[in-house]
N, C-alpha and C positions, 0 to 999 in steps of 0.2 A: 788096936789103935796104930801100931807100927805098920801093919799091912796096908791100911788106908793111905798113909802118907806115901808109901812106895808106889801104889797104883796111881796116885795123883802125879807123882814125879814122872812116870812114864808118859802121861798125857802131855805134860809140858815138854818133854823131850821130843815127842812127835810134833808138837806145835812149832818148836824151834827148828826142827828139820824141815818142816813144810815152808817156813818163812825163809830159811836159807836157800831152799830149792827155788822158790819164787825169785829171790834176789839174783841167783845165778842165771835163771831164765831171762830175767829182764836185762841183765848185762849182755847176754848172748844176742838177744833180739836187737838191742841197741847197737851193738857192734855190727851186726849184719846190715841194719838200716844205714848206719854211717858209711860203711864201705860201698854199699850200693849207690848212695847219693854221691860219694866221691867218684865212683866209676862213671856215673852219668855226667858229672861236672867235667871230668877229664875228656870225655867223649865230645861234649859240647865245645870245649876249648879247641880240640883237634879239628872239629868241623869248621869253626870260624878261622882258624889258622890256615886251613886248606883254601878257604875262600880268599883270604888275604894274599896267599902265595899265587893263586891262579890269576887274580886281577893285576898283581904286580908284574907279572911276566906273560902278557897275552901273545904267546907264540903259536897258538893253534894246536899245541900238543896236549894230550890227555894227562891231567893231574889226578892221581889215584890216592884217595884217603880211605884206609881200611880200618876195620874193627871199631866202627861207630856203634854205640848202643843208643837205640832210639825207642822211646816209649810210645805205647799205644795212644793215639789221639793227637800226637804232635803234628803241627801244621807248619808248612813252609810256603810262603807266598813269594812270588817273583818280586813284588814291590818291596817287601820287607828285606829280602836279601840284597836287592839292588840298592836300597837305601844304605844298608850296612857297607856295601862294597863301593859306594860313592858313584854309582851309575844311575842312569835313567831307568824307569820301570820296564820299558820295552826292551832293554838291553840284556835282561836275564830271563832265560826260558828254561823249562824243565824238559828233559828227554824222557822217553818211555822207559820205565824200569823193567817191564816184563815180569814182574813179581806180584803175587797176590798180597804181599805185605804192604804195598803202597797203592794208593789210588789218587786220582786227580787228573790234571790236564797241563797245558803249557804254562799256566800261571799259578797253580796251586798243587802241592803234594800233601797228602794226608797219610800218616803212618797208621796202618790198620791193626797191627799187633806188635808187641814188644819184640824187637828184632836186633840182631847183630848184623850190621850192614856195611857196605862200602859205598863211597861216593866218587863219581867221576866228574871232573870239571874240565871243560874246554873253553878257554878264553882266547879270542883272536881280535885283531884290529880290523877295522872296516876295510882296510886295504886287502886283507886276506879273504874277506867274505863279502861279496857284492850284495848279498841279501840283507846285510845288516847296515842300518843307517847310523849307528852309534860309533863313537870312537873305539870303544871296546865292547864286544858282545860275548856273553858267557852262556853256555849250555850246561846244566847240571842234571845228572841222572843218578839214581840210587839202585843198588843191587843188594838183595838179601843174601847173606852168607850161609 
């Protein structure tokens, strides 16, 4: 009778160990997810801060924003970014990225794969660029790092 109780206790110890292992695994996975979401949010904020800085000083010089984390399937349209920047739709264009991580044209860029990228923004006044009919014209391009 004593031997049966000892064997049952081993099964409970195994069950307790398995439950503790699962709890630790859930905590680790939750922490990884939290920090990845935080990384994406910081990257998104840097992206929009770069746009704000470029449109605030349209001097025709290239503004470089590096270490942007972009998810697969993200889309950037010129009308969306122009609206955010307070410009007309035709005042924001996308330059050629030269990378397979991005696809699209002058008005739309699609991120094809999860990528660490940099963004180049050139904003200039219509006095600097005769091809632009807007007060401020911006060209945005992405490069995969």
